[in-house]
C-alpha positions as a Markdown table, in Angstrom:
| # | Residue | x | y | z |
|---|---|---|---|---|
| 1 | Met | -41.8 | 67.9 | -51.4 |
| 2 | Ala | -41.2 | 65.7 | -54.3 |
| 3 | Arg | -40.0 | 62.7 | -51.8 |
| 4 | Arg | -42.9 | 63.1 | -49.6 |
| 5 | Ser | -45.0 | 62.5 | -52.8 |
| 6 | Leu | -43.6 | 58.9 | -54.3 |
| 7 | Pro | -45.1 | 56.7 | -51.6 |
| 8 | Leu | -48.6 | 58.7 | -53.4 |
| 9 | Leu | -46.9 | 58.1 | -56.7 |
| 10 | Ala | -46.3 | 54.0 | -55.8 |
| 11 | Ser | -49.9 | 54.1 | -54.8 |
| 12 | Leu | -51.6 | 55.7 | -57.4 |
| 13 | Ala | -49.3 | 53.7 | -60.1 |
| 14 | Leu | -50.3 | 50.4 | -58.1 |
| 15 | Val | -54.0 | 50.7 | -58.3 |
| 16 | Val | -53.8 | 51.9 | -62.0 |
| 17 | Ala | -52.0 | 48.7 | -62.7 |
| 18 | Val | -54.0 | 46.7 | -60.4 |
| 19 | Ala | -57.4 | 48.4 | -62.5 |
| 20 | Ser | -55.6 | 47.6 | -65.8 |
| 21 | Ala | -55.1 | 43.9 | -64.8 |
| 22 | Glu | -58.7 | 43.4 | -63.4 |
| 23 | Ser | -60.4 | 45.5 | -67.0 |
| 24 | Trp | -62.1 | 42.3 | -67.8 |
| 25 | Leu | -65.0 | 44.1 | -70.2 |
| 26 | Tyr | -63.9 | 46.1 | -73.0 |
| 27 | Glu | -60.8 | 43.9 | -73.4 |
| 28 | Lys | -62.9 | 40.7 | -73.9 |
| 29 | Phe | -66.3 | 41.6 | -75.4 |
| 30 | Thr | -68.8 | 43.5 | -77.0 |
| 31 | Thr | -71.7 | 45.6 | -75.1 |
| 32 | Asp | -75.7 | 45.7 | -75.6 |
| 33 | Gly | -77.7 | 47.6 | -74.0 |
| 34 | Thr | -77.0 | 49.3 | -70.5 |
| 35 | Val | -73.9 | 48.0 | -69.3 |
| 36 | Arg | -71.6 | 50.2 | -66.6 |
| 37 | Ala | -68.4 | 49.8 | -65.6 |
| 38 | Asp | -66.3 | 50.6 | -62.5 |
| 39 | His | -63.6 | 49.3 | -59.8 |
| 40 | Asp | -64.5 | 48.8 | -56.3 |
| 41 | Ala | -61.5 | 49.9 | -53.8 |
| 42 | Ser | -59.4 | 47.0 | -54.4 |
| 43 | Gly | -58.9 | 47.5 | -58.1 |
| 44 | Gln | -61.6 | 45.2 | -59.3 |
| 45 | Gln | -63.4 | 45.7 | -61.7 |
| 46 | Val | -67.3 | 45.8 | -61.6 |
| 47 | Val | -69.9 | 45.5 | -64.6 |
| 48 | Thr | -73.2 | 46.0 | -64.1 |
| 49 | Phe | -76.6 | 45.6 | -66.2 |
| 50 | Asn | -80.0 | 47.4 | -66.3 |
| 51 | Leu | -82.8 | 46.1 | -67.5 |
| 52 | Asp | -85.6 | 48.4 | -67.9 |
| 53 | Gln | -89.0 | 49.1 | -70.1 |
| 54 | Val | -86.8 | 50.2 | -73.6 |
| 55 | Ser | -83.9 | 47.5 | -73.8 |
| 56 | Gly | -81.7 | 44.6 | -71.3 |
| 57 | Ala | -77.9 | 44.6 | -71.4 |
| 58 | Gly | -75.6 | 41.9 | -72.8 |
| 59 | Phe | -71.9 | 41.3 | -73.4 |
| 60 | Asn | -70.9 | 38.9 | -75.8 |
| 61 | Ser | -67.0 | 37.4 | -76.1 |
| 62 | Lys | -64.8 | 38.6 | -78.9 |
| 63 | Glu | -63.5 | 35.1 | -79.1 |
| 64 | Gln | -64.9 | 31.5 | -79.7 |
| 65 | Tyr | -64.0 | 28.6 | -77.7 |
| 66 | Leu | -64.0 | 25.0 | -78.2 |
| 67 | Tyr | -63.6 | 23.2 | -74.5 |
| 68 | Gly | -63.4 | 25.4 | -70.9 |
| 69 | Glu | -63.4 | 26.3 | -67.4 |
| 70 | Phe | -65.9 | 29.9 | -67.4 |
| 71 | Ser | -66.6 | 31.1 | -63.9 |
| 72 | Ile | -67.7 | 34.6 | -63.0 |
| 73 | Gln | -69.6 | 36.2 | -59.9 |
| 74 | Met | -73.1 | 37.4 | -60.0 |
| 75 | Lys | -74.8 | 39.5 | -57.6 |
| 76 | Leu | -78.9 | 39.7 | -59.0 |
| 77 | Ile | -81.6 | 41.6 | -58.6 |
| 78 | Pro | -82.8 | 42.3 | -55.4 |
| 79 | Gly | -86.2 | 42.6 | -54.6 |
| 80 | Asn | -89.3 | 41.6 | -56.7 |
| 81 | Ser | -87.6 | 40.2 | -59.6 |
| 82 | Ala | -90.2 | 38.3 | -61.1 |
| 83 | Gly | -90.4 | 37.9 | -65.0 |
| 84 | Thr | -86.5 | 39.2 | -65.4 |
| 85 | Val | -84.0 | 36.4 | -66.7 |
| 86 | Ser | -80.0 | 36.9 | -66.1 |
| 87 | Cys | -77.4 | 34.7 | -67.8 |
| 88 | Phe | -74.8 | 33.2 | -68.4 |
| 89 | Tyr | -73.7 | 31.2 | -71.2 |
| 90 | Leu | -71.9 | 29.6 | -74.2 |
| 91 | Ser | -73.7 | 29.6 | -77.6 |
| 92 | Ser | -72.5 | 28.5 | -80.8 |
| 93 | Gly | -75.1 | 30.4 | -82.6 |
| 94 | Asp | -78.9 | 31.1 | -83.5 |
| 95 | Gly | -79.1 | 28.3 | -85.9 |
| 96 | Asp | -81.3 | 25.2 | -86.4 |
| 97 | Gly | -78.2 | 23.2 | -85.2 |
| 98 | His | -76.7 | 25.4 | -82.6 |
| 99 | Asp | -74.9 | 23.7 | -79.5 |
| 100 | Glu | -75.8 | 26.0 | -76.1 |
| 101 | Ile | -74.7 | 25.9 | -72.1 |
| 102 | Asp | -77.2 | 27.4 | -70.2 |
| 103 | Met | -77.2 | 28.7 | -66.5 |
| 104 | Glu | -79.9 | 31.3 | -66.3 |
| 105 | Phe | -81.7 | 32.6 | -63.2 |
| 106 | Met | -85.5 | 33.5 | -63.5 |
| 107 | Gly | -86.6 | 36.0 | -61.1 |
| 108 | Asn | -89.2 | 35.6 | -58.6 |
| 109 | Ser | -92.0 | 37.6 | -56.4 |
| 110 | Ser | -90.0 | 39.1 | -53.4 |
| 111 | Gly | -89.7 | 36.1 | -50.8 |
| 112 | Gln | -89.6 | 33.4 | -53.3 |
| 113 | Pro | -86.5 | 31.5 | -53.7 |
| 114 | Val | -84.9 | 32.3 | -57.4 |
| 115 | Val | -84.9 | 29.8 | -60.1 |
| 116 | Leu | -81.4 | 28.8 | -61.2 |
| 117 | Asn | -82.5 | 26.7 | -64.9 |
| 118 | Thr | -79.3 | 24.6 | -66.3 |
| 119 | Asn | -79.2 | 23.2 | -69.9 |
| 120 | Val | -77.4 | 21.6 | -72.8 |
| 121 | Trp | -78.4 | 22.2 | -76.3 |
| 122 | Ala | -76.9 | 19.3 | -78.5 |
| 123 | Asn | -76.9 | 19.9 | -82.6 |
| 124 | Gly | -80.6 | 22.3 | -81.7 |
| 125 | Asp | -82.3 | 20.1 | -79.0 |
| 126 | Gly | -82.3 | 21.6 | -75.8 |
| 127 | Lys | -85.1 | 20.0 | -73.9 |
| 128 | Lys | -82.5 | 19.4 | -70.9 |
| 129 | Glu | -83.4 | 21.6 | -68.2 |
| 130 | His | -82.4 | 20.4 | -64.6 |
| 131 | Gln | -84.0 | 23.9 | -63.1 |
| 132 | Phe | -82.8 | 23.9 | -58.9 |
| 133 | Tyr | -84.3 | 26.5 | -56.4 |
| 134 | Leu | -81.0 | 28.4 | -55.2 |
| 135 | Trp | -80.6 | 28.1 | -51.3 |
| 136 | Phe | -79.0 | 31.8 | -50.5 |
| 137 | Asp | -80.3 | 34.7 | -51.4 |
| 138 | Pro | -78.3 | 36.1 | -54.6 |
| 139 | Ala | -79.0 | 39.5 | -54.5 |
| 140 | Ala | -77.1 | 39.9 | -51.1 |
| 141 | Asp | -73.8 | 39.0 | -51.7 |
| 142 | Tyr | -71.5 | 37.7 | -54.6 |
| 143 | His | -71.8 | 34.0 | -55.7 |
| 144 | Thr | -69.7 | 32.3 | -58.3 |
| 145 | Tyr | -70.9 | 30.0 | -61.2 |
| 146 | Thr | -69.3 | 27.9 | -63.5 |
| 147 | Ile | -69.5 | 26.0 | -66.5 |
| 148 | Ile | -66.7 | 23.5 | -67.1 |
| 149 | Trp | -67.5 | 21.9 | -70.4 |
| 150 | Asn | -64.7 | 19.2 | -71.8 |
| 151 | Asp | -65.1 | 15.9 | -74.1 |
| 152 | Lys | -66.4 | 14.0 | -71.2 |
| 153 | Asn | -68.8 | 16.2 | -69.3 |
| 154 | Ile | -70.2 | 19.2 | -69.4 |
| 155 | Leu | -70.2 | 20.5 | -65.2 |
| 156 | Phe | -72.1 | 23.1 | -63.3 |
| 157 | Lys | -70.8 | 24.4 | -59.9 |
| 158 | Val | -72.0 | 27.0 | -57.5 |
| 159 | Asp | -69.6 | 28.4 | -55.3 |
| 160 | Asp | -68.2 | 25.1 | -54.3 |
| 161 | Lys | -70.8 | 22.9 | -55.3 |
| 162 | Phe | -71.5 | 20.7 | -58.3 |
| 163 | Ile | -75.0 | 20.6 | -59.0 |
| 164 | Arg | -75.0 | 18.8 | -62.3 |
| 165 | Ser | -73.2 | 16.8 | -64.3 |
| 166 | Phe | -74.5 | 16.3 | -68.1 |
| 167 | Lys | -72.1 | 13.4 | -69.1 |
| 168 | Arg | -71.1 | 12.3 | -73.3 |
| 169 | Tyr | -72.3 | 9.3 | -74.6 |
| 170 | Ala | -70.5 | 8.0 | -77.8 |
| 171 | Asp | -74.1 | 7.7 | -79.8 |
| 172 | Leu | -76.0 | 10.7 | -78.7 |
| 173 | Pro | -75.3 | 14.3 | -79.6 |
| 174 | Tyr | -73.3 | 16.4 | -77.7 |
| 175 | Pro | -71.7 | 20.2 | -77.7 |
| 176 | Ser | -68.1 | 18.9 | -79.6 |
| 177 | Ala | -67.5 | 20.3 | -82.5 |
| 178 | Lys | -68.9 | 23.9 | -82.5 |
| 179 | Pro | -66.7 | 26.3 | -81.4 |
| 180 | Met | -69.2 | 29.1 | -79.3 |
| 181 | Thr | -69.4 | 32.8 | -77.8 |
| 182 | Leu | -69.6 | 33.4 | -74.5 |
| 183 | His | -72.3 | 35.5 | -72.8 |
| 184 | Ala | -73.6 | 37.2 | -70.2 |
| 185 | Thr | -77.7 | 39.1 | -70.6 |
| 186 | Leu | -80.0 | 40.5 | -68.6 |
| 187 | Trp | -83.8 | 40.7 | -69.9 |
| 188 | Asp | -87.0 | 40.4 | -70.3 |
| 189 | Gly | -88.6 | 36.8 | -69.8 |
| 190 | Ser | -91.9 | 37.3 | -68.7 |
| 191 | Tyr | -93.3 | 35.1 | -71.1 |
| 192 | Trp | -92.4 | 31.9 | -69.6 |
| 193 | Ala | -90.3 | 32.9 | -66.5 |
| 194 | Thr | -91.9 | 32.9 | -63.6 |
| 195 | Glu | -94.3 | 30.7 | -62.9 |
| 196 | Lys | -94.2 | 29.5 | -66.9 |
| 197 | Gly | -95.2 | 32.9 | -67.2 |
| 198 | Ala | -98.0 | 33.6 | -65.3 |
| 199 | Val | -96.4 | 36.5 | -63.1 |
| 200 | Lys | -95.0 | 39.1 | -65.0 |
| 201 | Ile | -92.2 | 42.5 | -64.3 |
| 202 | Asp | -93.8 | 45.1 | -62.2 |
| 203 | Trp | -92.1 | 48.0 | -64.4 |
| 204 | Ser | -92.4 | 49.7 | -61.3 |
| 205 | Asn | -88.9 | 48.5 | -59.7 |
| 206 | Ala | -87.1 | 49.0 | -63.4 |
| 207 | Pro | -84.5 | 49.6 | -63.5 |
| 208 | Phe | -83.6 | 46.3 | -62.6 |
| 209 | Val | -79.6 | 45.8 | -62.2 |
| 210 | Val | -77.1 | 42.6 | -62.1 |
| 211 | Ser | -73.5 | 43.3 | -61.4 |
| 212 | Tyr | -70.7 | 41.0 | -62.3 |
| 213 | Arg | -67.3 | 40.3 | -61.4 |
| 214 | Asp | -64.0 | 38.2 | -61.8 |
| 215 | Tyr | -64.5 | 36.8 | -64.7 |
| 216 | Ser | -62.2 | 33.8 | -65.8 |
| 217 | Ala | -62.2 | 31.3 | -69.1 |
| 218 | Asp | -59.4 | 29.4 | -68.3 |
| 219 | Ala | -59.9 | 28.0 | -72.3 |
| 220 | Cys | -58.9 | 26.5 | -75.9 |
| 221 | Val | -59.7 | 29.4 | -78.1 |
| 222 | Ser | -61.2 | 28.1 | -81.5 |
| 223 | Gly | -58.5 | 28.2 | -84.2 |
| 224 | Gly | -55.7 | 28.9 | -81.7 |
| 225 | Ser | -54.4 | 26.3 | -79.1 |
| 226 | Cys | -55.5 | 25.4 | -75.6 |
| 227 | Pro | -53.7 | 27.3 | -72.5 |
| 228 | Ala | -50.8 | 25.6 | -70.3 |
| 229 | Gly | -52.0 | 23.5 | -67.8 |
| 230 | Ser | -55.4 | 23.0 | -69.7 |
| 231 | Asp | -55.4 | 19.3 | -68.2 |
| 232 | Arg | -57.2 | 20.4 | -65.0 |
| 233 | Trp | -60.0 | 20.9 | -66.5 |
| 234 | Met | -60.0 | 18.7 | -69.7 |
| 235 | Asn | -60.3 | 15.8 | -68.2 |
| 236 | Arg | -62.2 | 17.1 | -65.3 |
| 237 | Gln | -64.7 | 14.4 | -63.8 |
| 238 | Leu | -66.4 | 13.5 | -60.5 |
| 239 | Ser | -65.3 | 11.9 | -58.1 |
| 240 | Asp | -67.6 | 9.8 | -56.0 |
| 241 | Ala | -67.8 | 12.6 | -53.6 |
| 242 | Glu | -68.7 | 15.4 | -56.0 |
| 243 | Leu | -71.0 | 12.6 | -57.7 |
| 244 | Gly | -72.8 | 12.3 | -54.0 |
| 245 | Thr | -72.7 | 16.5 | -54.0 |
| 246 | Val | -75.1 | 16.6 | -57.3 |
| 247 | Ala | -77.2 | 14.0 | -55.7 |
| 248 | Ser | -77.9 | 16.2 | -52.6 |
| 249 | Ala | -78.6 | 18.9 | -54.6 |
| 250 | Glu | -81.2 | 16.9 | -56.9 |
| 251 | Ser | -83.0 | 15.6 | -54.2 |
| 252 | Thr | -82.9 | 19.0 | -52.3 |
| 253 | Tyr | -82.9 | 21.9 | -54.5 |
| 254 | Met | -83.7 | 20.4 | -57.7 |
| 255 | Gln | -87.9 | 21.8 | -58.7 |
| 256 | Tyr | -87.5 | 20.4 | -62.5 |
| 257 | Asn | -86.1 | 17.5 | -64.3 |
| 258 | Tyr | -86.4 | 17.0 | -68.1 |
| 259 | Cys | -86.0 | 13.4 | -67.0 |
| 260 | Glu | -89.1 | 13.1 | -65.0 |
| 261 | Asp | -91.3 | 14.7 | -67.7 |
| 262 | Gly | -93.1 | 11.8 | -69.6 |
| 263 | Trp | -96.0 | 14.4 | -70.7 |
| 264 | Arg | -92.9 | 15.8 | -72.4 |
| 265 | Phe | -92.1 | 13.0 | -74.1 |
| 266 | Pro | -94.8 | 11.0 | -74.6 |
| 267 | Gln | -92.9 | 9.2 | -77.1 |
| 268 | Gly | -90.5 | 8.0 | -74.3 |
| 269 | Leu | -87.7 | 10.2 | -72.2 |
| 270 | Pro | -84.8 | 11.2 | -73.7 |
| 271 | Ala | -81.9 | 8.3 | -74.6 |
| 272 | Glu | -79.2 | 9.6 | -71.8 |
| 273 | Cys | -82.1 | 9.5 | -68.5 |
| 274 | Ser | -81.7 | 5.6 | -68.8 |
| 275 | Arg | -78.3 | 5.9 | -68.3 |
| 276 | Lys | -75.8 | 6.6 | -66.0 |
């Protein structure tokens, strides 16, 4: 009897070990609102956020970082998600001179593409948006979203496709000195998210649910050291082929580029817009 139980016990021990290894939420983050954590059949942790008329949800890293590669898999809200905003971002805080690196998913009406807003705040200046229509249904399955931040550039990646490179120039503000906390949030952005706020959330569809899994941060911890092998992202810049992928994303999927918005900048476009 005991011997016949050994394979089962070994199997259970393996599942527990895998689940423990994948239980990143409460080890690495604090949470706000309705956040649930479970494990799928493989032992991988799946975290869900709920948004209703009472509250949204989010998690916030316990550590602060100064440069790194950050990625997560997300499955967004199915159907009519207009007015909702799901975010994966880094921020040094809420002060006037704060730094921030954003990937914001702005919900849309059923059948319409979701807009991914990428943005960089440097010393309180955040008017640097590139927005893209996603070329797939982000609610049908998980997709990987990645931010690479080093002292040369900030790279935004969707699955295996680089879509944006924000370069550093010595004479222009750049997030380089303020440690940042990593966040993911789901909230009511009705006042701006969908068609500049024209389409609000339909609360009859609540609760709205976003799922997260496979979080990774390969990064330098503020006040500590950088991980072994950090050169793989610390020196990362795009190859000519990858720059071609960015150019293709801009020509095919971009729906807003701050460097083309003369109305917003009547005194002239930001200096980086004229540089290559």
